[in-house]
N, C-alpha and C positions, 0 to 999 in steps of 0.2 A: 771656151774659145769664142771670141766675138766674130760674128758673121754679118751683122747688120747694124748700121748706125742710123739713128733718128734725130733730126735736128729741128728745133724751133728756129724761127727766122729772126725776129726783132729782138736785139739784145743778146743773141746767141750766135747765129751766123753773121748777122748784119749789125754793125756798130751804130749805136744811137748818135755818136759823135760825127762820124764820117758818112754815115748812111750807105756804106759799102761793106763788102766782105773783106776782111784783112787778107793780105797776100799770103800770110803764113797759113791761114785756114784753107785757102784755095790749094796751096801746095800739099797740105796734109791730106785733103780729100782726094786729090789726084793720086797720091801715093797709096791711100787706102784702097782706092778703086783698082789700082795696079795689083794690089795684094788679094784681090778677089772679094773685097768687102762690098756688100750692097748698101746703098745710100738712099735714105728716105727723108722727106720733109714732114714736119709735124707742126702745123701752124694754126692760129686762129683766123688767118686770112682766108677768105674765099678765093677761088681761082682767079677772078679778074683783078684781085688786089695783090697777087703775087708778081710784083713788078721789079723786085730788087735782088734777084738771085741769078741774073744772067751769067755771072762769072762761073757758076758751078752747075747751071741747069742741065748741061749735057751729061753730068755725072749721076743725075737723080733717077732712081728706079721706080719710085712711087710716092704718093702723097697722102697724108692725113690733113685734110683742110677743115675749115670751120670747126676747129676743136673736136674733130671726130664725127661731125655731122655728115661729111662726104669724103670717102676714102676711095682711092683708085690706084691701079697699077697699069700703066700703059693705057690701053683702051678698055680694060676690064674694071667695072665698078665693083668694089669690094663691099661697101656698105653705104646706105643712105638712112639717116636717122633724123626725122623731121620733128619740129616742135608741134605739139597738139594744137589743133585749130582754135579751140576755146582759149588756150593760153595766149595765142597770137592776138586774138580779139581783145582779151583782157589787157595785154600789154599796150596795144594801140589806144585803148580807152584811157589808160593811165597816162600815157604820153600826151594825149590831147588835153586831159584835165590838168596835168601838172607841168606841161610845156617843157618836157625834156626830150632831146633828140634821140631817135632810134634809127640805126642803119639796119634795114630789114633785108635779109639775104635769102633769095630763092635759089632753086637749083641752077638757074642760069642768069636770072635778072636780079638787080639790086636797086633799092631806093632809100632815100632818107626822109623820114617824117619829122615834122617840127624842127627843122634844121636851125642851126645858129652858127655864128662865125667860128666857134670852137671846133666844129666838125671839119671845116675846111683847113683850119690851122693845123690840127693834129694829123688828119689823114692825107690831105693833099700836100701841104707844105712840109710836114715832118716825116710822115711815113711814105711819101712819094706815090700815093695812089692817084691814078688819073681821075679827074673829077667826072668825066663822062662815064666812068665805070659805075657810078651811083645814080645815073640819070634816067632809070626806067620809071614808069608810073606805078603807083601803089596797086592799081588794079592788075597790072601785068605780073607784079611780084606775087600778089595774093593768089593768083591762078596756079602757082607752083607750090611744091612742098617748101616750107620755110625751114631752112637749115640752121639759121643763127640770127639773133637780134643783138646788136651792139647798142647798149643803152648808156647814155651819158648821165651817170648818177654818182653821187658820193656813196661812201660805204654805208652810212646809216640809211640813206634812201634806198640803196640796193636791198637791204634786209627787208624793208617794208614791201617793196615791189615783189621780191621773190616769194614772200609769204602768200602772195595771191596767185602764184604760178605753180600749180601742183605738179605739173609734168615736166618741170624744168630745173636745171642747175645753172650756176654761173661761175665764171672764172675771170678774175681780175688780173690783168697784166699791165694796166696803166692807171694812174691815179684818177683820171677823169672819166673812165668808162669801164664797163664790164661786159663780157661776152656771155650771152644767154643761149643755151642749147637744150635739147631734149635730155631728160635724165638718162637716156640710153646712149648719149654722145659725150665723150670726153676724150682727151688724147690717149689716156691709158686704154680705153676700150678700142680706140682706133689702132693702137699698137697690137692688141690681141687679134683684131680682125685681119690686119695686114700679115701678121706672123702666121696665122692659120692659112691664109691664102698662099703665102710664099713658102710654106712648109718649113718655117723657122721655129726653133724653141725660144721661148722668152728669155731663157738663160743665156742665149747666144746674141741677145740684142742689147745695145747700149744706147741710152737716150740722154740728150743734152737739153737744158732749158734754164731760164732765168726768172720766169714770172709765175704767178699763182696758177695760171692755166696749164703749167707744165708739171705740177705736182703729181697728177695722176699717172703720167707716162714715166716719170722718174721713179715712181714707186713700182710700176708694173714691169719695167725693164729688168733684165738680169743685172745690169750695171746702170745706175742712174747718176748722172753728172750735173752738178750745179755750177753755173758760171760764177766767177768771182764777183760779178756785179749783180748776182741774184739776190732776191729778198731772203731774209732770215728763215721764213717759212719753207722756202724751196731748199735752202742749204740743210735744213733740219732733216729732211727726208732723203737726202742724197747719199749715195755710197762714197762719193768723192767730190771734193770742191776744187775746181781748177782755178786758174787765174781768169781775169776778165776777158771779154771779147776783144778789147783793144790791147791786151797783153798776151796774145798768142794762146788764149785759153783752150781752144779746141785742139790745136797742135800739141800742146803740153799734155793734155789728158790722153790723147791717142798714143803719145810716146810712153806715158806712164803705164798704160795697159798693154804695151807691146803690139798695138794694132799697126803702127808704122815704125 
């Protein structure tokens, strides 16, 4: 029996085409909530970047953010997993030497180092992140635990950089960047932490996603659902492949499993 649902945001809840949550998804989640199902967000976005789920925000019970770096339910912090300081220093040195942008995410503050127009194009124009959400100073951010570093690298560059970061893993959900977190932080580990906090069995959890950073939670959940617009690597590990976000994918999957 499914008792909890975990949703990625971009490409899963929110359409890359309309930049909104489809009405069929809103109705499906309202029905699931009426049926006593708990609803959680599972995203690579830090809290200040979660700007596009207002349609269903009132239905959400808890959050996995920064790919498992920071998880909470209400006012209760479930887990914080920071990137090792020496890896942060190495990444910033590589960013300076190779001139690739990095969005550095602290517990509350966020900055961009070595920025370029692509950062604004993707995050502000396409992902609808407020530009002032990334406006803190590097010194302010480095004074906090670093939960995530979004590095604008190609796949080959990513391999080289990650080989230098012994305490980190990465999850790519966009062709132009990858999210780097502590080895102790991914969405699957976030699911395990939330489930333990909420007294849920993993077998009672269903997780939805479309990108590489969703693979861990799709594998960890009792039922893992890949969106129709997901990459082949995501579909390969899923228990069920639904239709795309723009083709009522979430509603169709919840009906398929009798959740609604």
